[in-house]
Every structure is written in structure tokens, then in C-alpha cells.
VEXDREN-2710 file (C-alpha; in Angstrom, 1 decimal):
% VEXDREN-2710
k/r/px/py/pz
1/MET/82.9/132.4/105.5
2/GLU/82.6/135.6/103.5
3/GLY/85.1/137.8/101.6
4/ALA/85.3/141.5/101.7
5/SER/82.8/143.8/99.9
6/ASN/82.9/144.2/96.2
7/ALA/84.4/140.8/96.0
8/LEU/83.2/137.3/95.5
9/THR/81.3/135.7/98.4
10/ILE/82.3/132.1/99.1
11/THR/80.0/130.2/101.5
12/LYS/80.9/126.8/102.9
13/SER/77.8/124.8/103.9
14/GLY/77.1/121.2/104.9
15/ALA/74.2/118.9/104.7
16/SER/74.0/115.2/105.8
17/GLY/77.7/115.2/106.3
18/SER/78.6/116.6/102.9
19/GLN/80.4/119.8/102.2
20/PHE/80.1/122.1/99.2
21/LEU/80.9/125.7/98.2
22/ALA/78.4/128.3/97.0
23/ILE/79.8/131.2/95.0
24/THR/77.9/134.5/94.6
25/PRO/77.5/136.7/92.7
26/ARG/78.4/135.2/89.3
27/PRO/82.0/136.0/88.5
28/PRO/82.7/138.5/85.7
29/PRO/84.1/137.4/82.3
30/LEU/87.5/135.8/82.2
31/TYR/89.2/138.7/80.4
32/HIS/88.6/141.0/83.5
33/LEU/90.6/138.8/85.8
34/HIS/94.0/139.4/87.2
35/GLU/94.4/136.2/89.2
36/GLU/92.7/132.9/89.4
37/VAL/92.9/129.7/91.5
38/LEU/91.6/126.3/90.5
39/ILE/89.9/124.3/93.2
40/HIS/87.9/121.1/93.4
41/THR/84.8/120.3/95.5
42/SER/82.6/117.3/96.0
43/TYR/79.4/116.9/94.0
44/ILE/77.0/119.8/94.7
45/PRO/73.4/118.5/95.0
46/ARG/70.9/120.6/93.2
47/ARG/68.2/119.9/95.7
48/GLN/70.0/122.2/98.3
49/GLY/68.4/125.2/96.6
50/LEU/71.7/126.7/95.5
51/PRO/71.7/129.1/92.5
52/THR/72.5/127.4/89.2
53/HIS/75.7/129.3/88.7
54/SER/77.0/128.1/92.0
55/LEU/77.8/124.9/90.1
56/ILE/80.3/127.3/88.5
57/TYR/79.5/126.9/84.9
58/SER/82.5/124.5/84.7
59/ARG/81.2/123.4/81.3
60/SER/81.2/126.9/79.8
61/LEU/84.7/128.0/81.1
62/LEU/86.3/124.6/80.6
63/PRO/84.4/122.9/77.8
64/SER/87.3/120.6/76.8
65/LEU/87.5/118.9/80.2
66/PRO/85.5/115.8/80.8
67/HIS/82.5/115.9/83.1
68/SER/82.8/113.9/86.3
69/LEU/81.4/113.7/89.8
70/HIS/84.0/116.3/90.9
71/HIS/83.2/119.7/89.5
72/ARG/86.1/122.1/88.8
73/LEU/85.4/125.5/90.2
74/ARG/87.4/128.6/89.1
75/ILE/87.4/131.1/92.0
76/GLN/88.3/134.3/90.2
77/VAL/89.9/137.0/92.2
78/LEU/89.5/140.7/91.2
79/SER/92.1/143.3/91.6
80/ALA/89.9/145.0/94.2
81/ALA/89.6/141.9/96.3
82/PRO/91.8/141.5/99.4
83/ALA/94.7/139.1/99.1
84/SER/93.2/137.0/101.9
85/LEU/90.3/136.0/99.6
86/MET/92.5/133.5/97.8
87/GLN/93.7/132.0/101.1
88/ASP/90.1/131.8/102.3
89/ALA/89.1/130.0/99.1
90/ALA/91.9/127.5/99.5
91/ALA/91.0/126.9/103.2
92/ALA/87.4/126.1/102.2
93/ILE/88.5/123.0/100.3
94/THR/88.4/119.7/102.2
95/PRO/91.8/117.9/102.4
96/SER/90.7/115.2/100.0
97/ALA/89.6/117.8/97.5
98/ARG/92.8/119.7/97.8
99/ASP/94.8/116.6/97.1
100/MET/92.6/116.0/94.1
101/ALA/93.4/119.5/92.8
102/PHE/97.0/118.5/92.4
103/VAL/96.3/115.1/90.8
104/ASN/93.7/116.3/88.3
105/ASN/95.2/119.7/87.4
106/PRO/95.1/119.9/83.6
107/PHE/98.0/122.3/83.6
108/SER/100.4/120.0/85.5
109/SER/103.3/118.2/83.9
110/PRO/102.5/114.9/82.2
111/PRO/103.2/111.8/84.4
112/SER/105.3/110.0/81.8
113/ALA/108.2/110.9/79.5
114/PRO/107.6/112.2/76.0
115/GLY/107.1/109.4/73.5
116/HIS/106.0/106.8/76.1
117/GLY/102.9/104.8/75.6
118/THR/101.1/101.8/77.2
119/ILE/98.6/99.4/75.8
120/HIS/97.0/97.0/78.3
121/LEU/94.5/94.5/77.0
122/SER/92.8/92.7/80.0
123/LEU/90.1/90.0/80.3
124/LEU/87.1/91.0/82.3
125/PRO/84.8/88.3/83.8
126/PRO/83.3/86.1/82.5
127/ASN/85.2/86.2/79.2
128/THR/85.2/89.8/77.8
129/PRO/88.5/91.4/76.6
130/ARG/88.7/95.1/77.2
131/LEU/91.4/97.7/76.6
132/ARG/92.2/98.6/80.1
133/THR/94.8/101.3/79.2
134/VAL/95.7/103.2/76.1
135/HIS/98.0/105.9/77.1
136/TYR/100.5/107.9/75.0
137/GLN/102.6/111.0/74.9
138/TYR/103.8/113.1/72.0
139/PRO/105.2/112.3/69.4
140/LEU/103.5/108.9/69.8
141/LYS/99.8/108.6/69.2
142/LEU/97.6/105.5/69.6
143/VAL/94.1/105.2/68.1
144/SER/91.8/102.3/69.1
145/PRO/88.8/101.8/66.9
146/ALA/85.8/99.6/67.9
147/PRO/86.7/96.0/68.3
148/VAL/85.5/93.4/65.8
149/ARG/84.1/89.9/66.1
150/ILE/85.4/87.3/63.8
151/ALA/82.7/85.7/61.6
152/HIS/83.2/82.1/62.7
153/GLY/83.0/82.7/66.5
154/ALA/80.9/85.3/68.3
155/ALA/82.9/84.8/71.5
156/GLU/86.2/86.1/70.0
157/LEU/86.5/89.9/70.3
158/ILE/89.5/91.3/68.5
159/HIS/90.9/94.7/69.5
160/THR/92.9/96.9/67.2
161/VAL/95.3/99.7/67.9
162/TYR/96.9/101.9/65.3
163/LEU/100.5/103.1/66.0
164/LEU/100.9/106.6/64.7
165/THR/103.2/109.6/65.1
166/TYR/102.4/113.2/64.8
167/GLY/103.4/114.4/61.3
168/GLY/103.6/110.8/60.0
169/GLY/107.1/110.1/61.1
170/LEU/110.0/110.7/63.5
171/VAL/112.3/113.7/63.4
172/ALA/115.9/113.6/64.5
173/GLY/116.2/112.8/68.2
174/ASP/112.6/111.5/68.7
175/VAL/112.3/108.6/71.2
176/ILE/109.3/106.2/71.2
177/ASP/108.9/103.7/74.1
178/LEU/105.8/101.5/73.9
179/ASP/104.7/98.8/76.4
180/VAL/102.1/96.3/75.3
181/ILE/100.6/93.9/77.8
182/LEU/98.2/91.1/76.7
183/GLU/96.5/89.1/79.4
184/SER/95.4/85.5/79.0
185/HIS/93.3/84.6/76.0
186/THR/93.2/88.1/74.5
187/ARG/93.9/89.0/70.9
188/LEU/95.4/92.3/69.7
189/THR/96.0/93.6/66.2
190/LEU/98.6/96.4/65.8
191/LEU/98.5/98.4/62.6
192/THR/99.8/101.6/61.0
193/GLN/98.1/104.1/58.8
194/GLY/101.0/104.4/56.4
195/SER/104.7/104.0/56.3
196/THR/106.6/105.4/59.2
197/LYS/108.8/108.2/57.8
198/LEU/112.3/108.9/59.2
199/PHE/113.2/112.5/58.5
200/LYS/116.6/113.9/57.9
201/SER/119.0/114.1/60.8
202/ILE/121.5/117.0/61.3
203/SER/124.3/114.4/61.8
204/SER/124.9/110.7/62.1
205/ASP/125.2/111.2/65.9
206/VAL/121.6/112.4/66.3
207/VAL/119.6/109.2/66.4
208/SER/115.8/108.6/66.5
209/ARG/114.9/105.5/68.6
210/GLN/111.9/103.3/69.0
211/THR/111.4/100.5/71.5
212/MET/108.5/98.2/71.9
213/THR/108.2/95.7/74.7
214/VAL/105.4/93.1/74.5
215/THR/104.3/90.8/77.3
216/LEU/102.1/87.9/76.3
217/ALA/100.3/85.9/79.0
218/PRO/99.4/82.2/78.3
219/GLY/96.9/81.9/75.5
220/ALA/97.3/85.6/74.3
221/ALA/97.9/86.4/70.7
222/LEU/99.5/89.4/68.8
223/CYS/99.3/90.1/65.1
224/TYR/101.6/93.0/64.1
225/LEU/101.7/93.5/60.3
226/PRO/102.5/97.2/59.7
227/ASP/103.5/99.3/56.7
228/PRO/107.3/99.4/56.0
229/VAL/109.5/101.9/57.6
230/GLN/110.6/104.6/55.1
231/PRO/114.0/106.2/56.0
232/PHE/114.7/109.5/54.2
233/GLU/118.1/110.6/53.0
234/LYS/120.6/111.3/55.8
235/SER/118.2/109.8/58.5
236/CYS/119.5/107.9/61.5
237/PHE/117.3/105.4/63.3
238/GLU/117.4/102.4/65.6
239/GLN/114.6/100.3/66.9
240/LYS/114.2/97.3/69.2
241/GLN/111.2/94.9/69.6
242/VAL/111.2/92.6/72.6
243/TYR/108.5/89.9/72.9
244/ASN/108.2/88.2/76.3
245/ILE/106.1/85.0/76.1
246/THR/105.0/83.8/79.6
247/VAL/105.2/80.1/80.2
248/PRO/102.0/78.8/81.9
249/ASP/102.1/77.0/85.3
250/ASP/100.0/74.2/83.8
251/PRO/101.9/72.4/81.0
252/GLY/98.5/71.6/79.4
253/LEU/97.8/75.3/78.7
254/SER/99.0/77.0/75.5
255/ARG/101.6/79.7/75.4
256/GLY/101.4/83.1/73.8
257/ASN/101.2/83.5/70.0
258/LEU/102.7/86.1/67.8
259/CYS/103.0/87.0/64.1
260/VAL/105.1/90.1/63.6
261/LEU/106.5/91.8/60.6
262/ASP/109.6/94.1/60.5
263/TRP/110.5/95.6/57.1
264/VAL/112.2/98.7/55.7
265/SER/112.2/100.3/52.2
266/ASN/114.9/102.2/50.4
267/GLY/113.4/105.6/51.0
268/ARG/111.9/107.9/48.3
269/PRO/112.9/106.6/44.8
270/ALA/111.0/109.5/43.2
271/ASN/113.4/111.9/44.9
272/GLY/116.5/109.9/43.9
273/GLU/116.9/108.2/47.2
274/ASN/118.2/104.6/47.3
275/TRP/119.2/103.4/50.8
276/SER/120.7/106.9/51.3
277/PHE/120.3/107.1/55.1
278/PHE/123.2/107.4/57.6
279/ARG/122.2/104.3/59.7
280/TYR/119.3/102.0/60.1
281/GLY/119.1/99.3/62.8
282/SER/116.4/97.0/63.9
283/ARG/116.5/94.2/66.4
284/ASN/113.8/91.6/67.3
285/GLU/114.1/89.4/70.3
286/VAL/111.7/86.6/71.5
287/TYR/112.0/85.3/75.1
288/LEU/110.3/82.6/77.1
289/CYS/109.6/83.9/80.6
290/GLN/109.2/81.4/83.4
291/PRO/106.7/82.2/86.3
292/ALA/109.7/82.6/88.6
293/GLY/111.0/85.4/86.4
294/ASP/113.8/83.7/84.5
295/ARG/114.0/84.3/80.7
296/ARG/115.3/82.1/78.0
297/LEU/116.2/83.6/74.6
298/LEU/114.5/81.9/71.7
299/LEU/115.4/84.3/68.8
300/ARG/117.5/87.4/68.2
301/ASP/117.3/88.8/64.8
302/ASN/119.5/91.9/64.2
303/LEU/119.7/94.1/61.1
304/MET/122.3/96.9/60.9
305/LEU/122.7/99.0/57.8
306/ASP/125.4/101.6/58.4
307/GLN/127.0/103.5/55.6
308/ARG/130.2/104.2/57.7
309/ALA/130.7/100.5/58.6
310/LEU/130.7/99.2/55.0
311/GLN/133.4/99.5/52.5
312/THR/130.7/99.7/49.8
313/SER/127.4/101.5/50.0
314/VAL/124.2/99.9/51.3
315/ALA/122.6/100.3/47.9
316/HIS/125.4/98.3/46.4
317/ARG/124.9/95.5/49.0
318/MET/121.2/95.4/48.4
319/ASP/121.7/94.6/44.7
320/GLY/118.6/96.2/43.4
321/LEU/116.2/95.4/46.3
322/ALA/113.9/98.2/47.3
323/VAL/112.4/96.5/50.4
324/TYR/113.8/94.0/52.9
325/GLY/111.9/92.4/55.7
326/THR/111.6/89.7/58.4
327/LEU/108.4/87.8/59.4
328/VAL/108.5/86.0/62.8
329/VAL/105.8/83.5/63.6
330/TYR/105.5/81.6/67.0
331/GLY/102.9/79.7/68.9
332/SER/100.3/77.0/68.4
333/MET/97.8/79.4/66.8
334/PHE/100.2/79.9/63.9
335/THR/101.7/76.4/63.6
336/ALA/99.8/75.9/60.3
337/LEU/101.2/79.2/59.0
338/GLY/104.8/78.3/59.8
339/LYS/104.3/74.9/58.0
340/HIS/102.8/76.7/55.0
341/PHE/105.9/78.8/54.5
342/ALA/108.2/75.8/55.0
343/ARG/106.2/73.7/52.5
344/GLU/106.0/76.4/49.9
345/PHE/109.7/77.1/50.2
346/LYS/110.4/73.4/49.7
347/ALA/108.2/73.4/46.6
348/LEU/110.2/76.2/44.9
349/PRO/111.7/75.1/41.5
350/ARG/115.1/73.6/41.8
351/ILE/117.5/72.8/39.0
352/GLY/116.7/69.3/37.8
353/GLY/113.8/68.9/40.2
354/GLN/110.8/70.3/38.2
355/LYS/109.9/71.3/34.8
356/TRP/110.6/74.9/34.1
357/ASP/107.6/75.4/31.9
358/SER/105.0/74.3/34.4
359/GLY/106.8/73.8/37.6
360/SER/105.4/70.3/38.1
361/ASP/106.5/66.8/37.2
362/ASP/103.0/65.5/37.2
363/GLU/100.5/67.0/34.7
364/GLU/97.6/65.5/36.5
365/SER/98.3/67.5/39.6
366/MET/97.4/70.6/37.7
367/THR/93.8/70.0/38.7
368/ASP/94.6/70.4/42.4
369/PRO/93.7/73.9/43.5
370/VAL/96.6/74.0/45.9
371/ILE/99.0/73.3/43.1
372/VAL/97.3/75.8/40.8
373/ASN/97.6/78.6/43.4
374/ARG/101.2/77.6/44.0
375/LEU/102.2/77.8/40.3
376/LYS/100.4/81.1/39.9
377/ARG/102.2/82.6/42.9
378/GLN/105.6/81.2/41.7
379/ARG/105.1/82.8/38.3
380/MET/104.3/86.1/40.1
381/GLU/107.4/85.7/42.2
382/THR/109.5/85.2/39.1
383/ALA/108.0/88.2/37.3
384/SER/108.3/90.5/40.2
385/LYS/111.8/89.1/41.2
386/VAL/110.8/88.4/44.8
387/LEU/113.4/86.5/46.8
388/TRP/112.7/84.8/50.1
389/SER/113.7/82.0/52.4
390/VAL/112.5/80.4/55.6
391/ALA/114.1/78.8/58.7
392/SER/112.9/77.3/62.0
393/VAL/114.8/78.5/65.1
394/ARG/113.7/77.1/68.6
395/GLY/110.1/76.9/67.6
396/CYS/110.1/80.3/65.8
397/THR/109.5/80.4/62.0
398/VAL/111.6/83.2/60.5
399/VAL/110.9/84.3/57.0
400/LYS/113.3/86.6/55.2
401/PHE/112.3/88.3/51.9
402/GLY/113.3/91.1/49.5
403/ALA/111.7/92.7/46.5
404/PRO/112.7/95.3/43.9
405/THR/109.6/97.4/44.7
406/VAL/107.6/97.9/47.9
407/GLU/104.4/96.9/46.1
408/ALA/105.9/93.6/44.9
409/GLY/106.8/92.7/48.5
410/ARG/103.5/93.8/49.8
411/ARG/101.6/91.8/47.2
412/TRP/103.7/88.7/47.8
413/LEU/103.1/88.9/51.6
414/TRP/99.4/89.4/51.2
415/THR/99.2/86.4/48.8
416/MET/101.1/84.1/51.1
417/LEU/99.1/85.0/54.3
418/SER/95.7/85.2/52.7
419/ASP/96.1/81.8/50.8
420/GLU/97.0/80.0/54.1
421/GLY/94.2/81.7/56.0
422/SER/95.3/81.6/59.7
423/ILE/95.6/85.4/60.1
424/VAL/92.1/86.0/58.7
425/HIS/90.7/83.1/60.7
426/HIS/92.0/84.2/64.0
427/PHE/92.1/88.0/63.6
428/GLY/89.8/88.9/60.7
429/GLU/90.4/90.8/57.5
430/ARG/91.5/94.0/59.3
431/ALA/94.8/92.4/60.3
432/LEU/95.9/92.4/56.6
433/LEU/94.9/96.0/56.0
434/CYS/98.5/97.3/55.6
435/LEU/99.3/94.6/53.0
436/ARG/96.5/95.3/50.6
END
């Protein structure tokens, strides 16, 4: 088919059952146009003898779009061209290509809501983990660097995803909704590139929210050790983390494993802030999910700091603490880590139980490297005034800790986790990046 004179000529041809469009002459520059229509065609073979520009310089007009087997053609309509030209151009598209124009239109509305993201780590045959999906919408941003292999086992490929927000934090009313899916025998490390800032809210009724739902298949493992959340003065924030651990059909198979950290600081002490937000809430839930779909609650840990609900201020209740956090450990992969925390907590000095000068009743045990490291850490805890406790709840090891400075809490966590070694052994040094 051909358009009117002084307009573009659009020729529909076919060869060996294929259809393509040829466009002559070359359309004028974009700034001379009054209208334009975006269409898609099948791959145009060069061997057909078409002029080069009939491939419609899609890379020059649309350099930011990815190259694919379907070339995007801009049929540009001049003011002198008849109105029927646009209809003829649309009629020249095959039905499948017309449908593709709506699906791949870069100017269409995003398919998901703002702040929604998905991370899907799958296992390709024979035994290769791959990030199947990393999708996000503003204000959420996900960055996935190249995976790393742990030194002691070339077969273990560890993927890492950084959880970021545009501007480094959440403004009043922002909503983040992240879904994380780990298939069997995959390992994922979630990190941040700094503390998540919570900016000032116009009132206590305007709340920023963040929700993360993690589904772990049998044998999967998650390590989530982020930087602390930093709520600014008059901020209002609530978050919820739900961890669904799937029970395998075969009782001999291992369940999912997780080591997750949730901690919050007192804000910006340099600006005079000290737990000066309107409200901060954080909830962590761990469920066992049966293959039939039933769920059983293992752990629910809920922290709510609300200035309006307390007779005294949050700063007064914190009694000098600048950071407060919770570490949750579950699964056979981290059994040794849970026992390490319980053992070290039991070995803390008790009145009448140990010597206060050395922390030990047996001077000969001072040659044991485990005892030496323990005494060194205990002296550090005493000097930095770190407080902590540990408990076991339905197979979950829950560690609560507080410190008068963020760096003191960070240094204590890094010491405890690096001395035991399970995190580095199963996930590599990168997993402790936020605690250095």
C-alpha cells in the first residue's frame, strides 16, 4: 500500500511467509513532526535488499530502549499528509505485532503499584542459582551485583541484592512492598548501602510503611544484615517482615534457613535528635508453611515506640541507649550460631560466679583461645556499655541488644558473628558488609 504524495510511502511485503514494512523516503527530523504513531514489526531481514533506513534507525531515535528481535518503528506523519495515512500504517501491522505494541509500549503505565518490588531466586538445572526476577518501582530500588562463590566450595553461588530508596530514605506517605522468593537450595544476601532515613512527616497521621514478605523453599537460606533504620525528628514509620518457611514433603530434607537483623537508631544526635519521632513500629513474624497451605506461627516479635502512647518520652524509656535491635536466627544452617549466642550469654559474669578482674575461675584456662576471645569481648562490652540477652522460641534464636552508640552496637554484632564464623562460611565476607 502507498500513501499520498509528499508523504511517507509505507510498503507491506512478504517473503517465505514473513511480513515486514519498508518506509521510504527517510522521515525528516523529529522536531518537524506534528503527530507520530509507534508500531512494531517482525524482524526485517537485510538480505531482502531493503534500504538500510527501512530498519528505521530505531537505535538513533530510541537509543535508551533495549535491542530485540522486534524493531520499534516510528511512522512519522507530516502535517501535509492525509489523515488516512496513520490508519493505513496501523492496518499494515499484523495482529500479533499490534498486540505487542500495547504490551511493550515504553510510555504505558507501569504494571505494578509504586514501591512494589519482587526478587525471585530460582535454581536452574543442573544446580545453578539465577536471579529470575529483580523488579522494582519508585521509590524502591534494587541493585544486584555479580554473585560470588564462597572460598571453600565452588558449587555454592551466593547472590546479593541491595535494598535502596531514591534519596536514601522514605518521605511521608511512601509505601514499600517487597516480595522475596527463594527456591530450593538457593542462598541470598540482602544488604543496604547505608542507614534508611525516615524523613519528617507533616503529622502523626501520615505514615510511611514498608512490608517485606519472604518465602523460603526447603534448603533455601537468607542472610539479611542491613544498616540500622534512622528515623528523623517528627517522622512516622511502620514496617512488617514476614518469613514463610516451607516444610518439605520428605521429612529427611532440611527446611529453610534465615538470619535476619532488625535495628533502629535514635536519629541524628548531631542535630539534637534523641528518639524524637512521632511513631516507630516494626514487626517480625516467622511461619512454618505446610505443603497443603496451612501456616503455623513460630515467632512474632513486635516493637512499637509511640510518643503519644507513653506517659514518659521514648528517650526516657531508652535510658541512654542510642540503638536497639533484634536478631532472629532459624534453621539447621545456623544451629551453631544460635548455640554460640546461648553459650556466650551463659558465660557472662554473674555476681559470685566469676572473678571480676579476669572473668574466669581457672587461671589455666587463660591459654584457651576461645576463653581469651571471650574475655576480650566481655571487656569491650563493659567499656562500650552494650546490653544483650538471648532466648529460644520454637526453634528460633532471638537476640535482643542495645548500645549507647550505633558504632558500639555495630562493632559488637560484627565481633559476635565473625568469631563464630557461620555467616562467613555459608555466605562469604560480603554478608557482614553493613556491620564493618
